[in-house]
N, C-alpha and C positions, 0 to 999 in steps of 0.2 A: 453090289450092283448099282451105286449111285453114279449119276451123271454130273456133269459140271454144272454148279449154279450160275446162272447167266453164261453158259458156255458160249464161245464163239470157235468157230473152225474157218478156214480160210480155203479157197481155190484159187484159180488164175484169175477169175472174174467175179467172183462172189464172196460175201461173207455171209456165213451161217450162224444164226442166233438160236440159241435153244430156249424155247418158252419156259419161264417160270411163272409162278402165280401172278405177278404184276403185270406181266406181259400179256398172259393170255386174258387176264380180266380186263385190261384195257382193250383188248381186240374183241371179246364177247360183247362187251360193252358199246362197240363201235364208236370207241372214243378215238377218231383219227389223230387229233391232236396230241394226246397222250403217246399213243403207239408210235407215232413219226418221231417224238421226242426221245422215247426210250430206244428206238432203233437207229435214231439220227438219220433217217431217212425219209423220203417223200413217199407218201401213202396215196397210190392211184385211185381214180373213183371208183374202180372196178373191183377193189378190194371189199371182202375177201373172195378168194378163187371159188368156182364151182365146187359142189360137194364138201364143203367144209363147213358152212353155215349151222349145219345140225349138231356139230361137235364143239364148237367153241366153249360153249358153257361147261360141258363135259371136261374139257382140258382145263379150264380155269380151276373147277372145283377140285379136280383130281390132283393138281399141282399145288393148290393150296393146301390140300389134306395130306400129301405125299411128296413134299419138296425134294426128298432124296431122288425121286424119279425123274428129276429135270434131265433132259437129254433122252428119254425114252418115250417122250410122247412129240409134241410139235416143235419144229424149227422153222424160223423164217429165212427166204432167201433174199437178200439185199444184193443188189449189184454195186461193188466196191468202188471207190474213187477212183481207182486207175483207168477204169472202163466207162466214164461218164459219171454223172450225178448220181448220188446215193438215191436208190428207189427201190421200194418193196416189191419185187416181182412174182414171188410164189412162194410157196410153203411145202413142206413134207416131213417126213420123220418115221416115225414107229408107231404102232398099236399098242404101245407098253413094253415092259421091260421083257427079256427072255423068258419063255416057258420053261417048264420042268426039262424038257427035252432040249433045250438051248434054241429054239426057234423064235424069231422076231418077224413080224410082218410090217411091210413097209407100205408108205402112200405118198404121193406127191400131185400137186397141182400148181401150173403156171399160168398167170393171168395171159389173157388172148393175145395182147399186144406184143408179149414176150415169148411166145410158141414159136417153134423150128428154130430155134438159137442154140440149142444145145445146152441150156441152163438147168433142165431136170436132171440130164444125164451127169452134167457137172456136179450138181448138187448130190445126188443121191451115190454117185460114185464115193464121193467124200463120206457121206455118212455111213456109208457100208463099211469103209475103212475104218471108221469111228466104231462101229458095232463089232468088227472083228478083233477091235483092241482089247476086247472084253472075252476072256477065256471061255467064259460060258456060252457064247453065241457059237452055234455050230451049224445054222441054216437060215437063210432070209428067203422069205416068201413075199409074193404081192398077187393079188387079184385085180385083175382089171377086165373091162368087156370086150367082147370079141369086135365091137364096132368101134373101138377106138384105137385103130393101127399106130397112132404115135406114141401111145402109152405102151403099146407091145414093142414098138422098135426101141424106146429106151430100155425096156427091161432087157433085150436081147443084146443091144449094146453093152449092157452091164453084165453080161455073161450069164444071164438067167435063162433056164430051158423050161419049157412047158411041162407042167405036171399035173394035167388034167382038168376037171371041174372046179371052178373057186366055190366059195362058201354060199353066194347067192346065186339064185337061177340066173342064167345068162354071163356069167362070169367064168373066165380062165384063171387058173391057178399057174403061177411060175415059181420057180424054186433056183435057190443057188446055194450050194453047199460050200462051208469051210474046206479050202484046200490044206491038206496036210503035208 
């Protein structure tokens, strides 16, 4: 169940960089210089994206204590050099390694200036492919709020289907099963 240390995945327009303890600690400390150096990218003033501030320390501590889980937590979405200057534009990933029944939970967030450009869909498609490369993963789920139609659109583009209420009040759950 171990992910790549300082793993990097590519898409047509992005480089996805798996957070390790060093990256996650720089992010949690709001050390923009160190984070930019480690990612070899500009860090926009809006960083970090909404809904991630509360988990930065958790990711850093978890990856320090369990480095073998690199890849199963946070990934940074960096625009690659073929489409413009390298810039950190979002993040996403998993809420930990697969559960006993083979489920992983995903989440993602893209900074406002980069929304509605397909980056979330592109990044999450690649991360889901990465998850499927692990035979224990049987299902990917995501919870989102009903008032976030852009997030729902990303999930439906990725082949997710509505699966009822989410974990928190007002959230909807979406699911995608491994194709056999």
